[in-house]
N, C-alpha and C positions, 0 to 999 in steps of 0.2 A: 700240254703236250711234253710230258716227262722226258723221254727218252730221246726228243729231239731239239736241234740246236733251233734256234730262230735267228733271224738277223732283219731287223728294221729297216726297211728300204729307204721310206721317206716319214720322218717324226710328226704326226698330227696330233691332236686331242681329240679323243674317241668322245666327243659330245652328241647330244642327239641332233639328227640331221646328216651326221658325216658318215662314212662308212670303212669299216675295217676289212682289208682286202686280204686273203690269205692265199699264197701261192705254193703249190705243190708240185716240186718237179717229178717227173715220172720214175727216175732212178730210184726215189725214195718212196713210194708207193707201197712197195711189199712191206717194207717196216713198219712204216705209218698203219697200215691195216693190222699188221701184226699188234702193235701197241695198242688200236683201239677196237679191239675185239671182233675185226673181220666180219665175216658175214653173219657172225652169231646177232651181231647188232640191228640187222637188217629185219624190217617185217617180212612175213610170208609172201605177201605181194612184191615186194622189192626183191625178194630171193628169187621170184618164179620171174619178175623180168629178165633179172641178171641171166638166169640159166637161159633163156631162150635166145640171148646174143650168141650169136655163132662164132667171132673170134676172138680169141683170150685177150688181148690186148684190149678191145672195146669192153669185155666182162670186166677188166682191171680198171679202166677209167669211170665205170660205172659206181664199180664199188668205191675207188677213192672218192668220185663227188659225193655219194650218199655218206661217208664217213667224215669225208672233210666239212660237210656243212654242218653236221653234228657237232664237231669240235669247234667249231669256228663260232654255232650259236651257244656253244654251251661257255665257250671263253667270254662271250659279251654279258650272259645273264647269269652265268652261276648255275644254270641247272644240272644234273648230271647227264651225261651222252645217253645213256638208255631211257630219259624223259621224253626223249623227240618223238612222234608220230605226226604225218603229215598225210594232207587231202590233196587231192588233184583238181587245179582249177580246170576252166572252161576250155583253154588251149593248152593243157599240160603242163602247167607249172605247178610245181609242189610248193605248197605253204603249210606251215606249221598247224595243225590241228586245232589247238587251243592256242587263245591270245596271251602272249608271253611280253607283257609290257609295249605292245606294239611292235616286235622285231619282225623284219623281213631278212630275207636272204636273196642272191641269186648265183647260179652256177655256171661255169661253162669249162670244156675239156677240148684239147686237141694234143696232136703226139707232141710228147715233150712236158705238157705242163697242164696241170687243172687247177683251177682259180675259183674261190667264193668269195662273196661280198656279203657283209653283213650290217643293217642298217637298224636304227631304233627310230619309231614314228616317222618313216619316210620310206618311199618305194627306192627300189635301187636297182641296177640291171649290171652286169657284168659280161663281156663276152673277149674272147681270147682265139689269136690265130697265129699259125704258124708262116713263118717266111714270107716274103714278097710276092704281089700279085702279079701273074705273069702278064705278058701283054695282050696276050690272048684272054686270058681271063679277066682283064680289066676292060678290055672291048666289051664283054658280055654280060658284065656285072653292071657296068656303066649304064647299060639299057634300062635300067630299072630305077635309074635315079632322077631326081627334079630337075627340071629345066635350067635353074640357077645353077646346079652343081654342074652341071653338062657345059653349059658357059664357061664356069671357073675353069674345069678342066680342056678346055680348048685352047688354053691360052697356055697350056703345059708342056715341056718336052717331054718325049716317051719315060724318060726315068722317073722324072716326078710326078709324072700322070697314073704310073702305077703305084709308086709309093702312096701319093693322094686317093687312090681307089680303096687302097687297103685300110687306110684308116678312116673315109667315109663308110666302109661296109661295116668295120668292127663298132663303130659309133653308132650308126643305124641297130644292127643286131642290140646291143648294148640298152639304146634307147628304146625299143619296143619290147623288148624282155622286161625293162621296170614298168612299161604299162601294162604286162599281162598278156600280151597278144602275140607276140613273136612275130613271124612272118606272115601271121593271117592279115596285115594290114599292108598297101603297096607303100613302097619307099619312095615313091615319087611324091607322096602327100606330104613330106616334110624335108625340110634342106639345112644343110650345115653350112654356116657363112663360111669362106674363105680365110685362110689365116696368113699372116705376115711372115715375113721370109724366116726371122728370128721365132716364130711359133709361141711368143709371149701373148699375144690377146688370150683370153677366155675364149672357149670355144662355146658357141651360140646356136641355136636351133630355131628356125623357124617354122612353126606348123599352127595352119589357122585353125585347121579341123579338131584338135586336140589343144589348144594352147594351155600356156602353164608354164611355171617357173622351173628351170631344171640346172644342175652342175653337170659338169662334166669333165672326165682325166683321160687323157693320154698317153700312155708311156710305153717303153720295151724295158720288159724285165731283165731280157740277155738279147745278144744278137739275134735270135732266130724267134721270137714271139713279140705278138704286138697286142697289148690290152686295153681296152676301153671300159671307162666303170661311167655310170649315169645316175645320178642321185636328184630325187625330187626336191625341188626348193632351191635357195640362193645363198652357195655356201662358197666362201673364197678360197676353202680346203676341201676336195671332194672326199679324200680316201688316206688311211693311215695304213700303209703295207707292210704285210711281214712274210717274210718267205721262210718256208719249213725245209730244214733239209735235215737228212739221216745222220745218224752219229758216225758211220762210217765215212760217208763222202760229204764233205760241206761243200756249197753252192756259192759261187761269188755272185753276190748280190746286187753288182753294180750293171 
C-alpha cells in the first residue's frame, strides 16, 4: 500500500489461524480509493449496488470496504488487486469466488472507520461500532441477549451496564459474521461469559446449538470506536492489527 503510512497496533505472527486486521479511518478513504483504483476496480454488480445507495457517505464506505478487502487479501496472498472476484453467500456475505489457499475475510464499517479481517484456513468475523451505547439503547438491545448475560448485566451499575452491552453487541455481531449467518440467528442462542475487573481473562462463548472452538479479541483502536474479532479455533493471539493512514494526516494508533 505504497502511498500510505501503516502503523502496527499490536505485533502478532501472521500464521495460519491468526487474523490480519486492517483499519482504515474515514478521513483517509478518498486517498486510499484513488491509490487503489477507485470504482474501476469493482465488478459491474458492485458498481450497480454502490450507485443505488442514496447517501454519499454510504457510497464512500461501500467503496472503501470493497477496496480494503482486495488490498488486505492481496497483502496476505500476493495476488494482484484486480485478480479478486466475489460470490455472495446465502446470507449476503461475500466470499472469494476461487479458493486461494483457504483465505477468508470479513468486513465492517461505521462512521469514522472501516475494518477488514483476513485469515487463512479459519473462519473469521469482525465488527465495529462507534461510541458508547446509550441507556435507552442498552435497554432495548439487551432484550435479545441470553439469560446468563442478562443475569450478569443486572449486577452492573448503569455506566458499566451500557459499556458491557456495547461489548456484547460487537462480540455477537463478529461471531455471527464468522459463522456466515449474520443476524439471521437469535442472539439469545449463545452467551459470552462475564469478565473480571481487569478484563484479563480470555473471552469465551457458550453455544450449545453450534458448539466449536473460537478465539475472540475486543479492542478500542481509538476513543470513539470498539472492534470485536472472532477467529475459528483456539489461538492465544487472535490478530495482528495494522492502521492505514493517509500520507497527509497520520493517525495516532493508540
